[in-house]
Structures are given as C-alpha cells and as structure tokens.
C-alpha positions, 0 to 999 in steps of 0.5 A: 609731672605725676605724684603716685603712691608708690604703694598702691598706684594712686595718682595724687595731682600732676603739675604742670612742669613747665611752672616748676622747676625741681628746685623750687618743688624739693626734688634738687635735695635728692641725693642722687640713690634717693632721685633713682628711688623716687624720680621715674618716667612712667610708658610715655616718658612722663615723670613719676615721683613716687610718693606714699598716700596718706591711706597707706601711710596709715597703714603701715604706721600700724602694720609696719611688716607690711611694706615687705608687700609690692601693695597695700591693698587698700 
C-alpha cells in the first residue's frame, strides 16, 4: 500500500498491507464514495491511497482556485 499525493503524484510512504488492516488505518470509516475517490489500484494491482502532501496543502490554503487545475506543480 502506498500513500500518494493526489495533485503532484509524490510518493509519501509505503506500508506493508499484510501488517496493517484497513480498520487499523481508519480506511473502514470511509463511505463508498470516499473509498472510490481516495483508494485506487495502480497498474500492478497495488493499493494507492490518494492524499494531499504538505506542499500541495500549503498551495491550496493560499490559492484555493488552483484546486481546479489537474496538478499544482510545486
């Protein structure tokens, strides 16, 4: 399982999904719509959790209109 920024595609960390359950990670608390938006499978079938990195969060906090762009390019 890999955590990836939804805007810049930076890898933010990897976890061995056999060690941690979705419940331990809080992923079981997501609605069906949230799961569809946040959790994806990459080309190799590995789970990716799409989050926002600190740099992109900073950009969005100061320039919220940039959320309309496909990438924030930081």
